[in-house]
N, C-alpha and C positions, 0 to 999 in steps of 0.2 A: 402502384406500390407494392403489390403482392410480388412481383416479378423481380421489382429492385431486391426486394428483401430476399428472395430465393437467390438470386445473382451472389449477394454477399453471403450467403451461408455456403454456399458450395466453394467460396474460394476460401472457408477456413478449413478444407478438409486437408489441400495441401499444405497449408501452413503449418498445421497441426503433426504433419509428420514430419516438417522438417524442423519444429519446434525438437521433437520427440529425437529424433535423430544427434541433433546438435547437442541437446542435454546430456543423451547416454555418453555422447564422445568425449563433452569436455571434463564431467564426473569422471569418467574412467582413465583419463589422463592427467589428471591429478595427481602429485607425489603422496605415496603411501597407500596400502591396501589394506581392509578392515580387520585380515588377518593382523598384520603386522602392529596394529595401534592398540588391539587387544592384547597380544602376547609380547609387549614392549616391556612392561612392569614386570613379565615372569620369565628371566632367563633361562630357567631350567626345562622349556619346553621344548622338543627336540624336533625335528623337520618333518619325522611321519603325522606329527599330531597336527602341523600346522597344514599340511598336507590334506588332511582328513577335514577339517575345518573348511578349505578353500574349497574343497569337494561339497561339503554339505550346502554351502553358501552358492555353489554354481558357478565358482570363480575359476575351475580349473579348463573351462569350456571355450573354443573360440569366442573372442569379443562378438562376431555376427549371428552364433546362434543365443549368445545371453542377449543381444537387442532384441531380436525376433521373438524371443521367450518373454521378455518384458513386456514387448508393446502387445503381443499376443494377450497377456493378463489385463495391460490396458484398455484394449478393446471390451473385456468383460465387465470395465471397472473396478480390477483387483489391484492394488498399488504394490501388494507383495506383501512378506513380512520384515522386519526390523532385521538389521545385522547385531542389534544391540542385544545383550544377555539375554533379555526379556522374550525375546524372540516373536512380539507380539504383532498383530497386521499393520500394516503403516495406516491404513484406512481409520482404523480404530484410535492410533495416535492421534491423527489429525482430528479426528473429531471432536475430541474429551478436549482438545486447547483451543478449536476454532471458533467457538464462542466467546471467550475471553477477548481474544484479539479483536474478532468483529464487533465487539460491544464497545471496545475502547475506542477502534480507531472509527466507527460510525459517529462516536461523540466528535472525537477530534476532528472529522470532515464537517460535521453540521456546526462545529465553531468555527472554522476556517471559512467557509461560505458565508455563515452569518453574521463574520467581522467583515469579511474582506469585500464583501458588495458595498456599505456605506463606508468604508473607509475609502473606495476606489474612488467613487463618486464626490467624495468630502473634497480630495486631492483635485478631480478634473473639473468641479465647479468653483476651486479656490488656487485656480493654475496659477504657479508663480509668486505663491502668497508665501508667507512664513508656515504655514499651517502643509501646504502642498511640499514644501520643502524638509519639514520633520518628518511627513511622511517618507519622503524620497528615502531620508536618512535611515529612519526604520527598514525600509527596505533593503537598503545596500547592508545595514546588520545583519537582517534576517537570510539572505543569501549568504554572506560570507562566514558566520558563526557557526564551525562545524556541531553535530547535533550529539555527539558524543560527547564536546566540551563543554554544551551546555547542560548535556545531564547531568555530567560530576558538580557543573558549578552550582546547579541549582540543589542537588543532595547535599555539598559543603553547607551552602548557604543558610536553606530551610530544615536540613534535616539535623547539621553536626553544630552548627554554632547557633542559630536559633531555636532549633529542636523545636520547629513548628509542625513538622509534617515528619511522617514515616518515610525511611531511605531504600524499602524494599519488602517485594511481597503484594499480596490483595488484602490481607485481615491481618489483624494484630493477633498474636498467640491466646488462645482462649476465647477468640470472638463468637463462636457458638452460642455461648451462653448471655451474649448479649439479646436486646428487646430488638423489636425489628427495625425502627428508627433510630437507633444506636448504632445497629450493625450497618446499614445503609451509608451513616455517616463517616464510620470508621473505613470503610471500603473508600469512598468518596474522597478522604483524606490521604489514601494510597494511590489514587488514581490523578490527585493535581496534577502534579511534576510531569508524571510520563503524557499526559494530554496536553500538555504546556509545552514540552519538546517536541511532541508528534503534529502539534498543531503551528508550533511558532515558524518555522521554514516557509512551508506552505502558504501560509496566510501571507506572507511578504511578497512571494511571487503573484499570488493570485490577485492580490491589491493592485498589483501592477498592472496586472490584466484588463483588470476593472477599471483602472482609471484610462490607458492606453484605449481601449474600445470606447469608455465614454466620450473620450474628446473626439474619436472619430466621428460618432452620431451626432454630436452637439454642432458639428461645423458645416451638417446636413443642409439642405435648401428647406426639407421641410421643419425642420426645427426652427428657423428664421420666421420662417412663417405663422407657424404656433406661434411665436413672440409679438410678430405684427398684429395678429388679431388679437391683442391685449391679453391672452392667458398667463395665469400667475408663473412665475419659475419655478414652484413646484411642482404644477401641473405639467408645465411644457418638461421638466427633467423623470419627474416619477412614473409620468403617464405615458407619454412619447417615445421619453429617449432610452430611458431604462430597459424596456421591453428589448428593443435591436441589441442595446449595448452587451444584453445578457448572453447573445448568440455564442461569442466565443468562449464562453464559460463554459457552453455546456460540452466541449471538446475535454475541456479541463477537467470535468467531471467524470466524462467517461475514463479517462485517464489515472482519475483517483482509484477507479473501483480494483483495480490489482493492488493499490497500496494498503487497500484495506487487510490483507494478509501480510503481502513481502515488504509494507516498509518498516515492521516493527523488529526487526530484527537488532539494533543498537540498543534500542531505551528499554526491551523486556529482558535483553543479556543484561542490561547495567542493572535496570531496578529489579531484577527478578522475580518478575512476572511469568506467569508458566502457562504462556500462549504460544502461539504457532512462531514467531519469531526466536524465541529462545529455543524451540525445541529443532529448527532449523540449524541455529549456530553449534547446538550439541551434535547433532547428527554431522554435520560438516568436519568439525573436531575430530570425531570417532571414525569418519568415513563410511558411514552408515549411507550404502549407496542408495537401497529403495526408499530410504524417509527424506532423502536430499532430493531426488528424481521425482518424487510425488508431488512435493512441494513446489518445487520447480514447473512441473507441469501444472498445477493447481494455478498458478500465477500467471503464467502464460496464458493457460485458457481465460481467466479473468481478464487480460489485459484484451484479447480479442475480442471477448463479451463487451470490454467496456469502448474499443471502438466500433464495434456493432452500433451500442445503443447511442453513440457519438453520430452515426451516420444515418439512424432511422431520426433522431431528432433534427438532424440537420434536413433531410428530405421531407419531414413533417412540415418543416417550417419554410422551406424553399423550393417548390415544385419543379424547378429548372435541375438540381440535383438528382430526385428520382427520376426523370425523364432524359438525363445523359446528358443534357444541354452546360453544365456547369454555371460557374457565375460570373458574368460579364465584368 
């Protein structure tokens, strides 16, 4: 197991190098420069001022030199300084927004898996019934509905027409004077719509994965044998079948890790939530290269970690994988 883990960790090094190169290249190929974006609203700024600003940001140097300088800082865990007017370290800007995004997405992730598993089991155990067809319709709707459209629809319905929920931010103005219970309740009301939007599409997909996996497992010979022994259907499904049916969801759980910070751009921007998603959107719009590249690198690293966690879980569950024999 240690040899397998060491081999997987070594594979991450060339992957990260490739990711840094692609990230740097794509960001710098995007039209528009930070200097142009900052000076667009001030036509009186002359060419000399623009060149001084480009020199200050290091944009006057060759691209390969800029890349190696950035990678050198990255190796020291230094993400550089933002190109925005505050010129703050990128690490500080990310650190102060990361807890909000992580908290919101972890709640959404727990909700997704907590609902997807029983929904998938119900659909599989009631195959081709009206319940299964209803769940299938829900899944297709979940896949088809764009996240931004759902966010705007919920905002209009619950925030504007019914006035049940706030439509932006994390707190009501002046909520600092509330008591603890009222303060938490106010935050929960603000997070209802963002969490629903964050979990709706993924819930549909995960429930479908769970249904397919459960159908595959309950068709196996050992499930037939368990039923032939006279075990109750509940014991057969939840004790024997569920354990093996959950294995494909390990991969989905691993791939969900980068979504903890990278999947929030749309609803954080729409609902004005001061998290990583909103920071990423603002950085892209202002061509703030260090912030954009910093968030992309963190997302890529989380993707690799998620895949590694999924591989380790599979290796623990199936010895043939860690021994390199594969699954027949």
